C-alpha atoms as a printed R data frame, in Angstrom:
    type eleno elety resid chain resno       x      y       z
1   ATOM     1    CA   MET     A     1   7.295 -1.480  -8.541
2   ATOM     2    CA   ILE     A     2   8.706  0.193  -5.486
3   ATOM     3    CA   GLY     A     3   7.005  3.592  -4.196
4   ATOM     4    CA   LEU     A     4   9.394  6.239  -3.484
5   ATOM     5    CA   PHE     A     5   9.379  6.873   0.670
6   ATOM     6    CA   ILE     A     6  10.914  9.669   2.642
7   ATOM     7    CA   PHE     A     7  11.823  9.322   6.059
8   ATOM     8    CA   GLN     A     8  10.594 12.435   8.277
9   ATOM     9    CA   PRO     A     9  11.758 12.192  11.715
10  ATOM    10    CA   SER     A    10   9.415 13.881  14.057
11  ATOM    11    CA   ARG     A    11   8.971 14.598  18.186
12  ATOM    12    CA   ASP     A    12   6.415 13.072  20.250
13  ATOM    13    CA   SER     A    13   4.061 14.969  22.882
14  ATOM    14    CA   GLN     A    14   7.353 14.549  25.400
15  ATOM    15    CA   GLY     A    15   9.785 15.444  22.761
16  ATOM    16    CA   ARG     A    16  11.019 12.341  22.383
17  ATOM    17    CA   GLY     A    17  12.731 11.560  18.178
18  ATOM    18    CA   VAL     A    18  10.102  9.307  16.750
19  ATOM    19    CA   SER     A    19   9.846  8.308  13.003
20  ATOM    20    CA   SER     A    20   7.307  8.271  10.579
21  ATOM    21    CA   TRP     A    21   7.445  7.320   6.768
22  ATOM    22    CA   GLN     A    22   5.423  8.579   4.167
23  ATOM    23    CA   PRO     A    23   4.833  8.736   0.502
24  ATOM    24    CA   CYS     A    24   7.172 11.529  -0.782
25  ATOM    25    CA   MET     A    25   4.592 11.817  -3.650
26  ATOM    26    CA   GLU     A    26   1.753 12.746  -1.532
27  ATOM    27    CA   ALA     A    27   3.927 14.864   0.830
28  ATOM    28    CA   ALA     A    28   5.166 17.033  -2.170
29  ATOM    29    CA   MET     A    29   1.895 17.064  -4.249
30  ATOM    30    CA   ASN     A    30  -0.445 20.087  -4.352
31  ATOM    31    CA   GLU     A    31  -3.578 19.347  -6.339
32  ATOM    32    CA   HIS     A    32  -4.337 22.788  -7.007
33  ATOM    33    CA   ASP     A    33  -0.792 23.930  -9.149
34  ATOM    34    CA   GLY     A    34  -1.355 23.167 -12.628
35  ATOM    35    CA   VAL     A    35   1.049 20.064 -11.744
36  ATOM    36    CA   VAL     A    36  -0.577 17.152 -10.438
37  ATOM    37    CA   HIS     A    37  -4.298 16.420 -10.673
38  ATOM    38    CA   ARG     A    38  -6.308 13.550  -8.892
39  ATOM    39    CA   ASP     A    39 -10.004 12.499  -9.918
40  ATOM    40    CA   PRO     A    40 -11.622  9.285  -9.087
41  ATOM    41    CA   GLU     A    41 -12.527  9.351 -12.767
42  ATOM    42    CA   ILE     A    42  -8.792  9.137 -13.927
43  ATOM    43    CA   LEU     A    43  -7.092  5.816 -13.538
44  ATOM    44    CA   GLY     A    44  -9.096  5.381 -10.124
45  ATOM    45    CA   GLY     A    45  -7.528  8.479  -8.228
46  ATOM    46    CA   THR     A    46  -4.036  7.523  -9.280
47  ATOM    47    CA   PRO     A    47  -2.365 10.726  -9.178
48  ATOM    48    CA   VAL     A    48  -1.628 11.665 -12.944
49  ATOM    49    CA   PHE     A    49   0.471 15.383 -14.590
50  ATOM    50    CA   VAL     A    50  -2.750 17.867 -14.775
51  ATOM    51    CA   GLY     A    51  -3.968 17.191 -18.265
52  ATOM    52    CA   THR     A    52  -2.575 13.772 -18.908
53  ATOM    53    CA   ARG     A    53  -3.356 10.272 -17.463
54  ATOM    54    CA   VAL     A    54  -0.096  9.690 -17.016
55  ATOM    55    CA   PRO     A    55   0.901  8.830 -12.974
56  ATOM    56    CA   VAL     A    56   3.276 10.850 -11.642
57  ATOM    57    CA   LYS     A    57   4.609  7.950  -9.834
58  ATOM    58    CA   ILE     A    58   5.847  6.480 -13.406
59  ATOM    59    CA   LEU     A    59   8.493  9.444 -13.345
60  ATOM    60    CA   PHE     A    60  10.123  8.584 -10.081
61  ATOM    61    CA   ASP     A    61  10.482  4.721 -11.649
62  ATOM    62    CA   TYR     A    62  12.254  5.848 -14.696
63  ATOM    63    CA   LEU     A    63  14.671  7.924 -12.395
64  ATOM    64    CA   GLU     A    64  14.951  5.218  -9.902
65  ATOM    65    CA   ALA     A    65  15.782  2.849 -12.814
66  ATOM    66    CA   GLY     A    66  18.595  4.975 -14.062
67  ATOM    67    CA   ASP     A    67  17.163  7.200 -16.748
68  ATOM    68    CA   SER     A    68  17.380 10.486 -17.152
69  ATOM    69    CA   LEU     A    69  14.684 13.211 -17.323
70  ATOM    70    CA   GLU     A    70  14.549 13.112 -21.166
71  ATOM    71    CA   VAL     A    71  13.855  9.683 -21.551
72  ATOM    72    CA   PHE     A    72  10.999 10.165 -19.406
73  ATOM    73    CA   LEU     A    73   9.799 13.142 -21.307
74  ATOM    74    CA   ASP     A    74  10.473 11.250 -24.818
75  ATOM    75    CA   GLN     A    75   8.542  8.709 -24.315
76  ATOM    76    CA   PHE     A    76   5.179 10.467 -22.297
77  ATOM    77    CA   PRO     A    77   5.394 13.902 -24.589
78  ATOM    78    CA   SER     A    78   1.916 14.927 -22.790
79  ATOM    79    CA   VAL     A    79   3.921 15.947 -19.784
80  ATOM    80    CA   SER     A    80   5.756 19.402 -19.847
81  ATOM    81    CA   ARG     A    81   9.104 20.013 -18.525
82  ATOM    82    CA   GLU     A    82   7.977 22.802 -16.554
83  ATOM    83    CA   GLN     A    83   5.201 19.870 -14.999
84  ATOM    84    CA   ALA     A    84   8.210 17.682 -13.992
85  ATOM    85    CA   VAL     A    85  10.824 19.925 -13.320
86  ATOM    86    CA   ALA     A    86   8.004 21.442 -10.842
87  ATOM    87    CA   LEU     A    87   7.748 17.894  -9.459
88  ATOM    88    CA   LEU     A    88  11.273 16.892  -8.745
89  ATOM    89    CA   GLU     A    89  11.515 20.405  -7.096
90  ATOM    90    CA   ARG     A    90   8.724 20.139  -4.620
91  ATOM    91    CA   ALA     A    91  10.237 16.586  -3.854
92  ATOM    92    CA   ARG     A    92  13.027 17.966  -3.281
93  ATOM    93    CA   GLU     A    93  12.060 20.680  -1.067
94  ATOM    94    CA   VAL     A    94  10.318 17.814   1.194
95  ATOM    95    CA   LEU     A    95  13.592 16.172   1.183
96  ATOM    96    CA   THR     A    96  15.579 19.407   2.633
97  ATOM    97    CA   ALA     A    97  12.768 20.869   5.120
98  ATOM    98    CA   ASP     A    98  14.356 19.531   8.066
99  ATOM    99    CA   GLU     A    99  18.108 20.666   6.420
100 ATOM   100    CA   SER     A   100  16.799 24.151   6.694
101 ATOM   101    CA   ALA     A   101  14.935 23.856   9.845
102 ATOM   102    CA   ALA     A   102  18.412 22.506  11.581
């Protein structure tokens, strides 16, 4: 499986442009928001949707494969539409953060 990563340009201490990659899911997650939870006792600490054992990565895998949000939600009924949309909105915010700062 291919992970979802974002490219985040930044500046070093001398103002030169440097690059770093970081997982989008990590950047988009806030584990205290009722959307994503990480617990070492649940799937070895893999981030899951709160109240489920569904890894958040599966949502990105479905979308990457060309499936719709509806298909994902049908396959994982324990994940609410609100949770999935909140995660996607947060990922969008991370991806577009540099645009709003420019």
